[in-house]
N, C-alpha and C positions, 0 to 999 in steps of 0.2 A: 704136688709140684710147689704149691705156695710155701710149704714148710721150709723148703731149701733156702728161701730168701728172707726169712723172718728176721727182723731187726727190732731191738728194744728201743723205746722212745721215738718210734716212727712219727707220731703225731707232732712232737716237739720239733723234730728235724724238718718235717714237711712245712711247718709254720716258718722255720728259719729259711727254707728254700724260697718261699713266697716273698719273704722280706728281701732276700738277695735279688730275686728277679725284678722286684719293683723299685729297688733303690739304685741310684746311679753308682757307677764304679768309683771307689774311693781313690783319691790321689794323695800321695805323701810327698810333698815338695820340700819340707823341712829336712835337712840332712840328719839332724839328731833323731827326728821321728822315724826316718828311714832305718837308721841304725837299730832303733828299738824294735821295729818290726822284724828286721832280719834276725835279731837275737832271739826272737820267739820261735823261729823255725829251726829245729835240730839240724837239718841238713845244710843250713847256711849260717851257722852260729859264729863263724870267724872269717868273714869275707876278707880276702887279701888283695883283691883287685876290685875295681869299679865294676858293678854288675850292669850288663847291657842286655837288650833284647828280651828273650823269654825268661832269662834268669832274673832280670829286674822285675818283670811282672810277677814271677813266682814269689819273689821276696815280699811283694805287697799282699800276698794271700793271707786271709784270715782263717784260723783254725775253726773247723766246723764240728769235728767229732773225733774221738779216739775209741778204738776197740780191737781186741785180739791182735795187737801189734800193728794195727793199721790206723793211719791218721788221714783225715780229709781236710783239704784247704781250698779256698776259692782261688780261681785264676781269672783275673780281669782281662780276658782275651780281647785282642784288637781285631782279630780276623778268625773266621771259621773254615772257609774254603781254602785248601792248599793245592796249588797247581803241581802236578807231577810232570817233570820235564824229561823223564827217561822214556825214549820212544818205545822201548820193548815192554813197558808196562801196559797192561790191558785196560787202564783207566786213565782219565785226564785229570780228575780232581779227587781229593780225599777229604774226609771229614772224620775227626776224632773228638768225640764229645768230652773225653777225659784225657788226662795225662797220667800214665801209670795204669796198672791193672792188678786187681786184687786176686785174680785166679792163681797167680804165682806159678805158672807153668815153668818147669825147670829148663826147658829148651828155648824159651822166648827170645826171639831175635831183636825185639824192640827195646830191650833194656837200655841201650845206649841213648835213647831219646831223653832220658833223665839227665844225662851228662850235659845237655844244652843248658840246663838250669843249675849247673855246678853241683849236681848230686852224683858223686863218683862211686858211691857204694852201690853195687848191683842190686842189693836187696831193697834199696829205696824205691825202685820201680814198682814193687808190690806192696810197699808199706807207706808210701807217701802219695796219696791219690789227689790230684788237682782237678777241681770241678770247674769247667768253663762257664763263665757268667754270660748272660744276655745272648745265648746261642741262637735263638730263633730270630732275634732282631738282626744279628750279624748276617745270618743266612739270607734273610729277606733282602738285605742291602746288596749282597754279593752274588746272588743267583743271576743277575743280569750279565755277569761275566761269562757264564756258561753258554757255549754255542751248541746248536743242534748237533746231535751225534756224539757229543763229549760225555763220557761216562763218569759218574760220581760214586766212589767207594766209601762206605761208612764202616769204620773199624779196621783200618790198616795197621795201626800201632797200639791199639787198646781195644778191649772188648766193650762195645757200646751197651751191653746188657750185663755187665759185671755188677756185684752187689750194690755199689754206690747208686746205680740207676734206679733201684727200687725206691730210694729215698729222694734223690735229687731230680730225677726225670729229665735230664738234659736230652737224652736220645728221643724221648717222647715229644719234647718241645720241638726238636728238629723235624720229626716226622709230621707233626701237626702243621708245621710251616709248609712242608712238601705237599701236604694234602690240599693246599690252596692253589697249587700250580699244576700245570700239565706239560707233557712233552719231554720230560727228563728221563734219563736212563740211570737207575739207581741200584746199587748192589750193597747188601748188608752181610757182614760176616760175624758170627758169634759162636760161643760154646754154650750159651745159656738158653734154657727153655723159658726164661722170662720173656723172651720175644713174643710168646703167645699172649701176653697181656695186651699187646698192641695189634691183635689180629684184625679187629674192625678197622683200625686206622690204616693198616697195610692194605686191606681190601680197597679202601677208598683211594689210596695212592695208586694202586695198580690199575684202577679203572681209567686213569688219565695219564699214566706214565708207564715205562718199562721198569719192572721191579723184580729183583731176584734176591731171595734170602738163602744164605749159605750157613749151614751148621757144621762146625769143625769137629770131626771125630777122628782121633788118632788110633784108637784101639777099642774093641768091644769088651776087653777084659777089665772088669770093674776094679780089681785090685791094682792092676798095672796103671790104669787111668788115675787112681787115687794118689799114687806116688809121683806120677808125671805131672798131674794137674791138680794139686792138692785141694783147691777151693772151687773147682768148676763142677757143675752138675754132672751126674752120672751119664755115661754114654747112652743108656737106654732111654733116659729122659730126653736127650737130644734127638734121638731117632723118632720118638713119639712127637716131638715138635715138628719134625719134617713131615710126618704123616698128617698132623692136625692142620698145618699150614696149607698143604696141597689139597686137603679135603675142603678147606675154606676158600680155595681158588687163588691162593697166593703161591706162586712158583717157588719151590724150595728144593735144595739138594744138599749134598755132603762134600766137604773138603777134607781129605785125609792128608793133613799137613801139620807138622813135618813127619815124614816117615823116618824113623830112627834105625839106622843100620844095626842089624843083629838084635834088635829089641822089638820093633813093631813091623819089620819087613818080611816076615815069614809069609810066603805065598798063600798058605792056608788061612792065615789070619786076615790077609787082605781080601781074599775071596769071601770070607765070612762077612766082612764089612760091605762089600759090593752086593752080596746077596741080601743082606739086611736092608740096604738102601733101596733095592728094587722092591722088597716086600712092603716097605712103607710108602711106596710111590714116589721116591726121590727122582727129580728130573735129571739129575746128573751126579757123578762122583768123579773127582780127579785127585791126584796125589802129587805132592812135592817132597823131595828129600830134605833132610835137616840142613839148615843154613846156620853155621856156627861162628858168629863174630867173637872177637876177644872178650868183650864185656859179657857175652852170653856164656862163653866157655868158663869164665870165672865162677859161675854158678853151676853150670852143667857138669863140669869135670869133677868137682867135689861130690856132686850127687852120684855120679858114676862110681866113684871110689867107695861110696857107702852102699849103694844098691846093686851095682854090677861091676865089682872090682876086676873081674876077669876081662872086661872090655876096655879098661882104661888105656892100655898101650895101643890097642886097636884104633881107638878114636884119636889118640895123640898123633899116631902116624897118619891116619886118614885125613886129618885136618891140620897137619903140621904146617903146610905152606899155603893153604887157601881156606876160605870159609865155606867152600862148596865141595860136594862129593864129585867124583870123576864123571866125565861125560858118559862113559860106558854104563855106570851105575844108573844115571838118569835115564838113559835110553832103555835099559832093561826094565826099569820101573814103569816107564811110559808104555812100553809094549805089553807088559803084564796087565796093566790097568785097561788098556784098549781091548785086550782079549776078554777080560772079565766083564767089561761093559757089554760087549757083544753077546757073551754067553748068557747074561741075565737080562738082556733086552733093554738096557738103559741107553737112550738116544744120546748122541753127542752134540745135538743142536744147541744145547745150553752151555757148552763148555766155556765159551768166551764170557758169558755172564758170571759163571762161577769163578773164573780166574781173577776177576777184578778184585775179589776180596782178599787175595793173598799174593804177594810179590813173586814173580817168576825168578829163576836162577839168573841173576844179572850180576856182572862184575863191576857195574857202575855204582860204587859205594857212595860217592859224593852225591850222585843224583838221587839216591834213596833218601837223603835228608829232606827232600821235598815232600815225602810221604806224610810228614808229621806236623 
């Protein structure tokens, strides 16, 4: 497992991380100095308007490292907890330790979050990763805002255990802070078996809080997973993570999302995934169909043209007027998964914990901005 996350120069970067954690956030008040900083970031090289909010913070970021077309930058975050105002969402608060995700999933719905930082190229989401600074300090200050019964979802718009986490350990710092508290409801969603690194910490948190870990698996087919999720760990490694966590007493299950029409929605394939989840002791499995926003379609449709050209017109028609599949498709998928859970003896008690890690099919697009 460890080999999948090996990075060169890890010692130097870890030392850099410690420097960032201990140093105060830098502020650039001089306008000329601001312009110089912005010019060093490829995605903000020619600002045409005054940068505000998260775009202004991103412009202050310092480059940390480059490698295989991925760059890492600091993000002097001013807040970590984000309130979700959409009533239909199964969680109240969200935490995203990073902005952007190196796993480069072709279907990712969260690519538009980089547009808030004036990064309009859809590929920037997977190539420009921003590392939030002082995460544990911010969480400590903001946890008082969370009321009893309000759920906190970690990883709604970025994978908290993407490759950057092996070096910068922002997610671990957040979990270390949670381990000092009790009475919270916490859900984690990830595609990475790197989560096993924090098993002891997760055990500690679960003793005083409600904790659920969700491993996202869209298909058991390794070749298909490799082209859909180019830099994510293999599906079998994720299943083994579910097994190991449950054996360690940390409740874990599987999210099958998104389900891609005519690619991953074959009932036989979904049954194989449900059966495999039961075999590793997964506490739940549920599925959501593909949610295709315009910014995601800009990456996904060219991918279809290359890998599944016969499906392009199908998807163009299916998502022509909306980002969601039809109600009948959602109902059929839900009914199928319900039958499969019963067949393989997977209880549904944990469903609301698993759902917190992935947005349901909501038409409230503006409200989704609060996820990030």
